[in-house]
N, C-alpha and C positions, 0 to 999 in steps of 0.2 A: 423542521429545518425550512429554510426559504430558499427560493429558485435565485436569489441575487447572491448566492454562494458560489453558483456555477458561473465559470468564466468561459465565454463562448469563443470557440475557435472553430474554423473551419475543418479541420481533420485531425485534431487532438481531443481524444476524449476524457471524460471525468475528471477535467480539471476544475478544482475547487479550493476555494480560500476556507481554511477550518479554523479561522481564528474567531473573534467576536463573541465566544462565550464567558458567561459570568464565572466567576470564583468568588470565594469569600474574600480575597485580597484585591479584588478587581477584574476588569474584563480583558481578555486575552486579545490582542491588538490584531487588526485586520490589516491584509495586505503584507502580512510578514511569513505567514505558514500556507504552504500550496501543496495538495496533494493532486496524482495525475495518472492516466495510463502512459503509456510509452509515447515516443516523439518520432517513430520511424514514417509516418504518415504525414506528418506537419506541411503545412504548405508554406510558400514563401511570405505570404501574409501572416499566418501563424508565427511563424519564426522572427517577422519584424516586431509582432507584438509582444511575444516573448522578450525579446531583447529590450523592449521598451519598459519592461516591468523591472528592469535591474537586478534580476537574481543574482546572488553572488555565490550559492552553490546549489549543486543538485547531488541526491543521492540515488543511484540507479540500483535498485534490490534484484534485478534480474541476474540469472546465470550467464555465462558465455555463449552457450548455446542460444540462448534467446537474443542475445545482444547482436550475435552475429547473423542469425537468421532475419531478423528485424531491426537493423542497425538506427540508432536515434539519428535525426537530422538537425537537431538541436539538443543541447546548446552549443553556443560557439566560442571563441577564445575568451570571452569576457566572464564566462561562468565556469567556475571549480566542477568538473564532474568526477563523481566517485563511484568506483564499481569495486568488486572484489570477486574473485575467482579461486583463493586458496580453499584447497581441499574439494573443490567441485570436480568431480569427474567428467570427461568428455563425455557426452550423450547423443546418440542420434534423435531422440525424441525426449521432450521434457516430459517429467515426472506426472501431469496429468494425463498426457496420451498415453503414457504406459498404463496407468491405472486402466483407463479405458480399455487397453486392448485385453488387461488380465481380469476385468469386470464383467458381469452377466448383462450389464448396461440397464439395470432397473433404476428408477431412480432413488430407491432406499441405498442401493450400493454405492451409488455415486455421492450421495449426501453422507455416508458412512466415512468415504475416502476423504471427504473435505473436512469433516469433523477430526479424523486422525491428521490431517495434514495441519490443522490448527494446533494441534496438540504439539507438533514438532516445532513448527515455525520459530518460537520464543528460544530453542534450545540447539537451533541449527548455527554451528560455530561461523559459518560464512556470512549469514545473516547478523547474528550477535555482533559481528563486527563492523557490519553496515550500520546498525542501529547505535552501535557506540560512535562512529564517524557523524551520523547525524545530529545526535545531542551535542556532541564536540563542536560541531560547526554552529549549532543554536547558541551555545554558550559564547561565541565569538561575535554573533549578532549579524545583521544581515538578512535579505530576504532568502528563504530557501525552498526548493521544491522535493519531495520525497515521490518515487514511483517505482512501480514494477511494470509487468505487461499490461494488465486490465486496471490497476490502481485501487485492487479492491481486497486483497487478503493480505500479502505481505505489507502491502502499503497501510491497509486498514489497521493492522496491528500496531505498526510504527506510529500511526496518529494516535490510536488509542491510547498508547502508553505515553505519548507528548502531550495528550490533553490531560491525562490523569496525573501526570508529573506537576503540570500548571495548577491543579485543583479543581478542576472541572469535574462535577458530580459525574457518577456512574451512568445514570438514565442519560444524560445529554451525550457523553461518550458513545454510548449505544446507538443513540438517534443519528450522530452524526456518522457513524459506520453504515448504519441501515439505510442512510440518504442514497448511497449509490444505488439501490434499486429505483430511485425517481431520476436521477442523474443521468443514467445510462439507458435507453430505451432497448431493452434486452429484446423483446419481442421484434423490432424492427431490424435489430442485427442478426438473429437467430439464422435466417437463412444462410447468409454467407458465413458465418462461424461454423455452422453445420457441413458446409461444403468444404471449406477448407482443411476442417478434422478429417473429414471422411477422406479426402485425398491424401493426407499426410498418413492415415492409418488403414487405407485401403480396405474400409471397411463401413457399412450402411449404420447411421446412429438414429436413435430416436429422439427427437426434440425433447419428449419430456424427462429423459435420462439426463440431457445436457443442462436443461434449466438449474439443477442444484450446484452446477460448477460455474455457471455464467454470473449467478445474482450473489448476493449476501444472504447469510441466515443469522439472526441473533444467536440461535444454537451455536453457531460455529466459535463466535467470539467468546461466548460462555465457557466453551471447552478450554480456549485458551487461558482464560483467568482462573478456572477451575484447575488445570494442570499448574501454572504458575504458584497458585496458593498450596497446592499438595506437595510441590518441590521445594517452596522457598517461604511459605506462610504467607506469602502477600505481594502484592506488585510493588511496595516500597522496597522490600529487602531483595526481590529481585532485580530491582533496577539497580540499588546499590552494588551487591555482588557480582552480577553478571553484566550488567551493563556500565558500570562506573558511574552512575549517576545518583550520587549520595546528597545528604543534606545541603553542604554546600554547593554543588552543581544545581538542584533543585532551585535554592534561592537566587543564584544567579540568574537563571532561567526566568523566573517569576520577576526579577526587575527589570530583565530585558525587555520580557513580552508582555507583562500586564500593565494597563494603563488606567 
């Protein structure tokens, strides 16, 4: 991965172009597919820069509690923002903080939680609907952004499925996913994240226990695709039967996004 994939903003994190990869049919276009963390801290300059990118649609994978706690400052009226709260119970704390409360807070237990989360994400009805929206909007054309809170887990899976649909090889898909560990300076952000989590949980936390939750691990994404394979036989069948992205939809995506 090259640093030029990262789009620099003052206060928006992990904003990346995830196009530009080669496939047997052509190269994925740059400047069309973007992934990001949330936009709740976006500065005025950030918002002006984002507006200039002429993004047509944004899919926000966060739950209502997350959007309420850290509402996006962007996008504005010229970009369609899609979210979904169907079937999502009102929660005082997000699931990852609940997991920390219930955990012995060892690095191994936190990694186990993350692995189990990655097995669940592709089958979460709320997220399935949002992934379906993402692919449907891509099929209509225009610049798109997909994001969650940190832009690495729910977003990472959505981006991996997108690249696979376009014909990008698995090694490249996994490398794009792992690039989050370079794109975000986890060590620099650790003290602030730790403080915020401790305030919400009223509990002291060990940075070593937080690290498996703040970065990405190839084992997490492997768990996603192992589960998809076990339940549906593979990504192609999963995308067709669960996300509604069959052969015709994939051909349309490739026509629009390969150059």
